[in-house]
C-alpha positions as CSV (number, residue, x, y, z in Angstrom):
1,M,7.7,-22.5,-1.0
2,K,8.9,-18.9,-1.4
3,V,6.1,-16.4,-1.5
4,C,5.7,-12.9,-3.0
5,S,2.8,-10.8,-1.8
6,A,1.7,-8.4,-4.5
7,T,-0.1,-5.6,-2.5
8,V,-2.2,-2.8,-4.0
9,D,-3.1,0.5,-2.3
10,V,-6.5,1.3,-3.7
11,D,-6.3,5.1,-3.5
12,S,-9.0,7.0,-5.4
13,L,-8.4,10.5,-6.6
14,N,-10.8,11.6,-3.8
15,S,-8.8,9.7,-1.2
16,N,-5.5,11.2,-2.3
17,F,-6.5,14.8,-3.1
18,K,-9.8,15.4,-1.2
19,G,-10.9,18.1,-3.6
20,F,-7.6,19.9,-3.9
21,G,-7.5,21.3,-7.5
22,L,-10.9,19.8,-8.3
23,R,-12.6,21.9,-10.9
24,K,-16.1,20.3,-10.8
25,N,-18.6,19.4,-8.1
26,K,-17.5,15.8,-7.3
27,Y,-15.3,12.9,-8.3
28,S,-16.5,10.3,-10.7
29,Y,-14.5,7.4,-9.2
30,R,-14.1,6.0,-12.7
31,E,-10.5,5.3,-11.9
32,L,-11.7,2.5,-9.5
33,E,-13.7,0.9,-12.3
34,Y,-10.8,1.1,-14.9
35,G,-8.0,0.3,-12.5
36,I,-9.6,-2.6,-10.7
37,G,-10.6,-4.1,-14.0
38,N,-7.1,-3.9,-15.3
39,I,-5.5,-5.2,-12.1
40,L,-7.8,-8.2,-11.9
41,A,-7.1,-9.1,-15.5
42,F,-3.3,-8.6,-15.1
43,F,-3.2,-10.7,-11.9
44,A,-5.3,-13.5,-13.5
45,R,-2.8,-13.6,-16.4
46,H,0.1,-13.9,-14.0
47,D,-1.5,-16.3,-11.5
48,V,-1.4,-13.7,-8.7
49,R,-3.5,-13.8,-5.5
50,G,-2.8,-10.5,-3.9
51,T,-3.8,-8.1,-1.1
52,F,-5.8,-4.9,-1.8
53,F,-5.6,-2.2,0.9
54,V,-8.8,-0.3,0.5
55,V,-10.0,3.1,1.8
56,A,-13.3,2.2,3.4
57,R,-15.0,5.5,2.9
58,D,-14.8,4.8,-0.9
59,G,-16.7,1.6,-0.2
60,E,-19.6,3.4,1.3
61,I,-20.6,4.4,-2.3
62,E,-22.7,1.6,-3.8
63,K,-20.9,1.3,-7.1
64,N,-17.5,1.2,-5.4
65,A,-18.7,-1.5,-2.9
66,G,-19.5,-3.7,-5.9
67,L,-16.0,-3.3,-7.2
68,I,-14.5,-4.2,-3.8
69,K,-16.7,-7.3,-3.7
70,K,-15.5,-8.2,-7.2
71,I,-11.9,-8.2,-5.9
72,A,-12.8,-10.5,-3.0
73,D,-14.8,-12.8,-5.3
74,A,-11.7,-13.2,-7.5
75,G,-9.8,-14.7,-4.6
76,H,-7.9,-11.7,-3.3
77,E,-7.6,-10.4,0.2
78,I,-9.2,-7.1,1.3
79,A,-7.3,-5.2,3.9
80,S,-7.6,-1.7,5.5
81,H,-6.0,1.4,4.2
82,S,-7.9,3.4,6.9
83,Y,-11.4,4.9,6.7
84,S,-10.7,8.3,5.2
85,H,-7.0,8.2,4.1
86,P,-5.5,10.8,6.5
87,Q,-1.9,11.4,5.3
88,G,-1.1,12.5,8.8
89,F,-2.3,9.3,10.4
90,R,0.7,9.2,12.7
91,L,-0.3,12.6,14.2
92,L,-4.0,11.6,14.9
93,S,-5.1,11.3,18.5
94,P,-5.4,7.7,19.8
95,E,-9.2,8.1,19.7
96,R,-9.2,9.1,16.0
97,K,-6.8,6.3,15.1
98,K,-9.1,3.9,16.7
99,F,-12.0,5.3,14.8
100,E,-10.2,5.1,11.5
101,L,-9.2,1.5,12.1
102,K,-12.4,0.2,13.6
103,K,-14.8,1.8,11.1
104,S,-12.7,0.8,8.1
105,K,-12.6,-2.8,9.4
106,E,-16.4,-2.9,9.9
107,I,-17.2,-1.4,6.5
108,L,-14.8,-3.6,4.5
109,E,-15.8,-6.8,6.2
110,A,-19.5,-6.0,5.5
111,V,-18.7,-5.2,1.8
112,S,-16.3,-8.0,1.1
113,G,-17.6,-10.8,3.2
114,Q,-14.0,-11.4,4.5
115,E,-12.4,-10.9,7.9
116,V,-10.1,-7.9,7.6
117,I,-6.8,-8.6,9.5
118,G,-4.3,-6.3,7.8
119,F,-3.6,-2.6,7.7
120,R,-1.4,-0.2,5.8
121,S,-1.2,3.4,6.8
122,P,-1.7,6.2,4.2
123,G,1.8,7.4,3.3
124,W,3.3,4.6,5.4
125,N,2.8,7.2,8.2
126,I,2.3,4.7,11.1
127,S,3.2,5.3,14.7
128,D,4.3,3.1,17.6
129,E,1.1,3.9,19.5
130,S,-0.9,2.4,16.7
131,L,0.3,-1.2,17.5
132,P,-1.9,-1.8,20.7
133,I,-4.9,-0.2,18.9
134,L,-4.4,-2.6,15.9
135,R,-4.1,-5.6,18.1
136,G,-7.0,-4.6,20.3
137,L,-9.3,-4.4,17.2
138,G,-8.3,-7.8,15.9
139,Y,-5.8,-6.9,13.3
140,R,-3.0,-9.5,13.0
141,Y,-0.5,-7.7,10.7
142,D,0.6,-4.3,9.5
143,S,2.5,-3.3,6.3
144,S,3.4,0.3,6.9
145,V,7.0,0.4,8.1
146,F,9.2,1.5,5.2
147,P,12.8,0.8,6.2
148,T,14.6,2.6,3.4
149,S,17.9,4.5,3.7
150,L,16.3,7.3,1.7
151,T,13.8,8.1,4.5
152,P,15.3,11.6,5.4
153,I,15.4,12.6,1.7
154,L,11.8,11.3,1.0
155,K,10.5,13.0,4.1
156,L,12.0,16.3,3.0
157,L,10.9,16.0,-0.6
158,H,7.3,15.2,0.5
159,F,7.3,18.2,2.9
160,R,8.4,20.6,0.1
161,Q,6.2,19.1,-2.6
162,M,3.1,19.4,-0.4
163,R,3.8,23.0,0.6
164,K,0.3,24.2,-0.2
165,R,-1.4,21.6,1.9
166,A,-2.2,21.5,5.7
167,R,0.8,20.6,7.8
168,P,-0.4,17.1,8.9
169,T,-0.7,16.3,5.2
170,R,3.0,17.2,4.7
171,T,4.2,14.4,6.9
172,T,5.1,10.9,5.7
173,L,6.9,7.6,6.5
174,G,6.2,7.5,10.2
175,H,9.0,7.8,12.9
176,L,12.5,8.4,11.6
177,Y,13.9,5.4,13.3
178,Y,11.8,3.1,11.0
179,A,14.6,3.6,8.5
180,F,16.6,1.2,10.6
181,A,13.8,-1.4,11.2
182,P,14.2,-5.0,9.9
183,S,13.8,-5.2,6.2
184,Y,12.1,-8.7,6.4
185,P,8.9,-9.8,8.1
186,Y,9.1,-9.8,11.9
187,H,7.2,-9.9,15.2
188,P,7.4,-6.4,16.5
189,D,8.2,-5.3,20.1
190,E,5.1,-4.9,22.3
191,Q,5.6,-1.1,22.3
192,R,7.6,-0.2,19.2
193,I,6.3,-1.4,15.8
194,G,9.6,-0.6,14.1
195,K,11.6,-2.8,16.5
196,K,11.8,-6.6,16.4
197,G,10.3,-8.3,19.5
198,K,7.8,-11.0,20.5
199,A,4.3,-9.5,20.0
200,D,1.7,-11.9,18.5
201,F,1.5,-9.7,15.4
202,V,3.4,-9.5,12.2
203,E,5.0,-6.5,10.5
204,F,5.5,-6.9,6.7
205,P,7.8,-3.9,5.8
206,V,7.6,-2.3,2.4
207,Q,10.2,-4.1,0.4
208,V,13.7,-2.6,0.1
209,T,16.8,-4.0,-1.4
210,G,19.7,-5.6,0.5
211,L,22.6,-3.6,1.7
212,L,21.7,-0.2,0.3
213,R,18.0,-0.5,1.4
214,L,16.7,1.2,-1.8
215,P,12.9,1.0,-2.3
216,F,11.8,-2.1,-4.2
217,Y,8.3,-1.2,-5.2
218,A,6.3,0.0,-8.3
219,T,6.6,3.8,-7.8
220,F,10.4,3.6,-7.5
221,H,10.7,1.3,-10.5
222,L,8.6,3.5,-12.7
223,A,11.0,6.4,-12.0
224,Y,14.2,4.3,-12.0
225,P,13.7,1.1,-14.1
226,G,17.4,0.6,-14.3
227,F,17.4,-0.5,-10.6
228,I,14.9,-3.4,-11.0
229,N,17.2,-6.2,-11.9
230,R,20.1,-5.2,-9.6
231,G,17.7,-4.7,-6.7
232,Y,16.0,-8.0,-7.3
233,K,19.2,-9.9,-7.1
234,T,19.7,-8.7,-3.5
235,I,16.4,-10.1,-2.3
236,R,15.6,-13.1,-4.5
237,R,16.7,-15.6,-1.9
238,R,14.3,-14.4,0.8
239,E,11.4,-16.6,1.8
240,I,8.9,-13.7,1.7
241,I,9.0,-10.5,-0.3
242,N,6.3,-7.8,-0.4
243,Y,5.8,-6.0,-3.8
244,Q,3.7,-2.8,-3.4
245,M,1.7,-1.1,-6.1
246,H,-1.1,1.5,-6.4
247,L,-4.4,1.6,-8.2
248,S,-2.9,4.5,-10.3
249,D,-0.4,2.0,-11.7
250,F,-3.2,0.5,-13.7
251,V,-5.1,3.5,-14.9
252,D,-4.9,5.6,-18.0
253,Y,-5.3,9.2,-16.7
254,D,-5.2,10.6,-20.2
255,R,-8.9,9.8,-20.5
256,A,-11.1,12.9,-20.8
257,V,-13.2,12.0,-17.7
258,F,-10.2,12.7,-15.5
259,E,-9.3,16.1,-17.0
260,E,-11.1,18.1,-14.3
261,E,-10.2,15.7,-11.4
262,L,-6.4,15.8,-11.5
263,P,-4.8,18.6,-9.5
264,K,-2.9,21.2,-11.5
265,G,0.0,23.4,-10.6
266,S,2.6,23.2,-7.9
267,G,2.2,22.7,-4.2
268,T,0.9,19.2,-4.0
269,Y,2.5,15.8,-4.8
270,V,1.2,14.2,-8.0
271,P,2.6,10.6,-8.4
272,L,4.5,9.8,-11.6
273,S,2.0,7.0,-12.3
274,L,-0.7,9.7,-12.9
275,K,1.5,11.2,-15.7
276,T,2.7,8.0,-17.4
277,K,0.9,6.3,-20.2
278,L,-0.9,3.0,-19.3
279,S,0.8,1.1,-22.0
280,E,4.3,2.1,-20.7
281,K,3.3,1.1,-17.2
282,M,1.9,-2.3,-18.2
283,R,5.1,-3.2,-20.1
284,L,7.1,-2.5,-17.0
285,W,4.7,-4.5,-14.7
286,K,4.8,-7.5,-17.0
287,K,8.6,-7.5,-17.0
288,I,8.7,-7.4,-13.2
289,F,6.0,-10.0,-12.6
290,V,7.5,-12.5,-15.1
291,M,10.9,-12.0,-13.3
292,I,9.5,-12.6,-9.8
293,S,7.3,-15.5,-10.9
294,Q,10.5,-17.5,-11.8
295,D,11.3,-17.7,-8.1
296,Y,8.1,-17.0,-6.1
297,T,4.5,-18.0,-5.8
298,F,2.1,-15.1,-5.4
299,R,0.0,-15.2,-2.3
300,P,-1.8,-12.5,-0.2
301,L,-0.4,-11.2,3.1
302,K,-3.2,-13.0,5.0
303,Y,-1.7,-16.3,3.8
304,C,1.8,-15.2,4.8
305,T,0.6,-14.1,8.2
306,E,-0.9,-17.6,8.9
307,Q,2.3,-19.3,7.7
308,F,4.5,-16.9,9.6
309,L,2.7,-17.3,12.9
310,S,2.8,-21.1,12.5
311,T,6.6,-20.7,12.1
312,R,6.6,-22.4,8.6
313,F,8.7,-19.5,7.3
314,R,12.0,-19.9,9.1
315,K,14.5,-18.4,6.7
316,L,13.7,-14.7,6.0
């Protein structure tokens, strides 16, 4: 059975922007309510069991904790997207990395009732020294390495777009050599998460296309829908693919409640999904999921980890 893992980064406006451009006292977190409701309904229609990477600090708020539990109760996996969503995760001290990973695991396990075994770094900004920390805390897989040929361009664009933010926030995509990491699931090296090795751990890279290694995930497809079919043809024979989305892909930010919560002006990166009508986004996601479902069954990364470690997936 070929498997597609639909993964969702549950980034609240607070997690992403942390007050930058906020024009009232606090965030409402209504995007979690709207977005999670829309995602769960969409996944149910397309028979998807997915993985939700959640920022644990958002789950410390009671109403948000209920939404996280709702995701778990619907049969989806809860995984860690850190405790506080530091964009510069790669640059944190080992002690701070351990805090972010340990605390997020504890909170999300308490809220969801699930064991948390997976991690995705904010901004895919992982580092090699994170691997022993992850393994030491009981994580069994990571999905932060983004092996795209566009890495140098994306790093530069992010640095320029975030020019009004603190320098650690202007970094993204981890070490430069990750651009050459395997583009399929693999056991990493004991010391280098972007290199294939024999560690008892699994790296599920963000999906890229075949030879050209262009991104194959929702944000890229929203900007360049013409690449969807051509890109899919280069990966459709793989045993496992990993399709990444964000909470913002399922939220209508034209609602009045968000008017004072969205950052304005230049100097910070505002994703295209925050500027696109929900109806337009939903039409695109339906097209993509119908296409993928013709070849793949949707299962969470926890399932893929178990199967991968048991060597049932042999052709990648």
